[in-house]
ChimeraX commands (.cxc) that place a marker at each C-alpha (Angstrom):
marker #1 position -38.69,-50.45,-24.59 radius 0.5
marker #1 position -36.77,-53.17,-26.36 radius 0.5
marker #1 position -34.26,-54.84,-24.00 radius 0.5
marker #1 position -31.43,-54.35,-26.48 radius 0.5
marker #1 position -32.09,-50.62,-26.63 radius 0.5
marker #1 position -32.35,-50.48,-22.85 radius 0.5
marker #1 position -28.91,-52.03,-22.46 radius 0.5
marker #1 position -27.51,-49.73,-25.13 radius 0.5
marker #1 position -28.91,-46.72,-23.30 radius 0.5
marker #1 position -27.50,-47.96,-19.99 radius 0.5
marker #1 position -24.00,-48.53,-21.38 radius 0.5
marker #1 position -24.04,-45.18,-23.15 radius 0.5
marker #1 position -25.06,-43.44,-19.96 radius 0.5
marker #1 position -22.37,-45.26,-17.99 radius 0.5
marker #1 position -19.72,-44.08,-20.42 radius 0.5
marker #1 position -20.98,-40.52,-20.39 radius 0.5
marker #1 position -21.18,-40.35,-16.60 radius 0.5
marker #1 position -17.62,-41.59,-16.20 radius 0.5
marker #1 position -16.29,-39.33,-18.95 radius 0.5
marker #1 position -18.00,-36.14,-17.80 radius 0.5
marker #1 position -17.21,-36.52,-14.10 radius 0.5
marker #1 position -13.57,-37.41,-14.74 radius 0.5
marker #1 position -13.07,-34.56,-17.21 radius 0.5
marker #1 position -14.75,-32.11,-14.84 radius 0.5
marker #1 position -12.43,-33.18,-12.03 radius 0.5
marker #1 position -9.34,-32.88,-14.22 radius 0.5
marker #1 position -10.44,-29.48,-15.54 radius 0.5
marker #1 position -11.08,-28.17,-12.03 radius 0.5
marker #1 position -7.74,-29.54,-10.86 radius 0.5
marker #1 position -5.92,-28.00,-13.82 radius 0.5
marker #1 position -7.54,-24.63,-13.17 radius 0.5
marker #1 position -6.54,-24.81,-9.52 radius 0.5
marker #1 position -2.99,-25.88,-10.40 radius 0.5
marker #1 position -2.66,-22.93,-12.79 radius 0.5
marker #1 position -3.78,-20.55,-10.04 radius 0.5
marker #1 position -1.49,-22.01,-7.39 radius 0.5
marker #1 position 1.43,-23.13,-9.57 radius 0.5
marker #1 position 1.31,-26.68,-8.26 radius 0.5
marker #1 position 0.96,-28.69,-11.47 radius 0.5
marker #1 position 0.15,-31.75,-11.43 radius 0.5
marker #1 position -1.00,-32.16,-7.81 radius 0.5
marker #1 position -4.59,-30.98,-8.18 radius 0.5
marker #1 position -4.94,-32.51,-11.64 radius 0.5
marker #1 position -4.33,-35.90,-10.05 radius 0.5
marker #1 position -6.61,-35.12,-7.11 radius 0.5
marker #1 position -9.30,-33.97,-9.54 radius 0.5
marker #1 position -8.86,-37.08,-11.66 radius 0.5
marker #1 position -9.35,-39.45,-8.74 radius 0.5
marker #1 position -12.19,-37.38,-7.28 radius 0.5
marker #1 position -13.93,-37.30,-10.66 radius 0.5
marker #1 position -13.41,-41.01,-11.23 radius 0.5
marker #1 position -14.72,-41.77,-7.74 radius 0.5
marker #1 position -17.75,-39.59,-8.31 radius 0.5
marker #1 position -18.30,-41.33,-11.63 radius 0.5
marker #1 position -18.09,-44.74,-9.96 radius 0.5
marker #1 position -20.77,-43.71,-7.46 radius 0.5
marker #1 position -22.93,-42.43,-10.30 radius 0.5
marker #1 position -22.49,-45.67,-12.22 radius 0.5
marker #1 position -23.43,-47.70,-9.15 radius 0.5
marker #1 position -26.63,-45.66,-8.80 radius 0.5
marker #1 position -27.44,-46.10,-12.49 radius 0.5
marker #1 position -26.99,-49.85,-12.38 radius 0.5
marker #1 position -29.00,-50.32,-9.19 radius 0.5
marker #1 position -31.83,-48.22,-10.61 radius 0.5
marker #1 position -31.70,-50.23,-13.84 radius 0.5
marker #1 position -31.74,-53.58,-12.01 radius 0.5
marker #1 position -34.72,-52.58,-9.86 radius 0.5
marker #1 position -36.82,-52.64,-13.02 radius 0.5
marker #1 position -36.41,-56.43,-13.14 radius 0.5
marker #1 position -37.44,-57.15,-9.54 radius 0.5
marker link #1:1,2 radius 0.2
marker link #1:2,3 radius 0.2
marker link #1:3,4 radius 0.2
marker link #1:4,5 radius 0.2
marker link #1:5,6 radius 0.2
marker link #1:6,7 radius 0.2
marker link #1:7,8 radius 0.2
marker link #1:8,9 radius 0.2
marker link #1:9,10 radius 0.2
marker link #1:10,11 radius 0.2
marker link #1:11,12 radius 0.2
marker link #1:12,13 radius 0.2
marker link #1:13,14 radius 0.2
marker link #1:14,15 radius 0.2
marker link #1:15,16 radius 0.2
marker link #1:16,17 radius 0.2
marker link #1:17,18 radius 0.2
marker link #1:18,19 radius 0.2
marker link #1:19,20 radius 0.2
marker link #1:20,21 radius 0.2
marker link #1:21,22 radius 0.2
marker link #1:22,23 radius 0.2
marker link #1:23,24 radius 0.2
marker link #1:24,25 radius 0.2
marker link #1:25,26 radius 0.2
marker link #1:26,27 radius 0.2
marker link #1:27,28 radius 0.2
marker link #1:28,29 radius 0.2
marker link #1:29,30 radius 0.2
marker link #1:30,31 radius 0.2
marker link #1:31,32 radius 0.2
marker link #1:32,33 radius 0.2
marker link #1:33,34 radius 0.2
marker link #1:34,35 radius 0.2
marker link #1:35,36 radius 0.2
marker link #1:36,37 radius 0.2
marker link #1:37,38 radius 0.2
marker link #1:38,39 radius 0.2
marker link #1:39,40 radius 0.2
marker link #1:40,41 radius 0.2
marker link #1:41,42 radius 0.2
marker link #1:42,43 radius 0.2
marker link #1:43,44 radius 0.2
marker link #1:44,45 radius 0.2
marker link #1:45,46 radius 0.2
marker link #1:46,47 radius 0.2
marker link #1:47,48 radius 0.2
marker link #1:48,49 radius 0.2
marker link #1:49,50 radius 0.2
marker link #1:50,51 radius 0.2
marker link #1:51,52 radius 0.2
marker link #1:52,53 radius 0.2
marker link #1:53,54 radius 0.2
marker link #1:54,55 radius 0.2
marker link #1:55,56 radius 0.2
marker link #1:56,57 radius 0.2
marker link #1:57,58 radius 0.2
marker link #1:58,59 radius 0.2
marker link #1:59,60 radius 0.2
marker link #1:60,61 radius 0.2
marker link #1:61,62 radius 0.2
marker link #1:62,63 radius 0.2
marker link #1:63,64 radius 0.2
marker link #1:64,65 radius 0.2
marker link #1:65,66 radius 0.2
marker link #1:66,67 radius 0.2
marker link #1:67,68 radius 0.2
marker link #1:68,69 radius 0.2
marker link #1:69,70 radius 0.2
view
């Protein structure tokens, strides 16, 4: 694969991982807040949990990508 396309794929995947995990956390937190009437507590918890999960996913993506060059 062309290196330029490889980097484009990596950056696209990084953006998608962060977006999907953060939105999933916010959506789960919003659903829980609606059930319990505690808005915005679980939305914030879900946001940070989703962003943290996304950061771990991004770390794994980058380390896997960099192993190709060793």
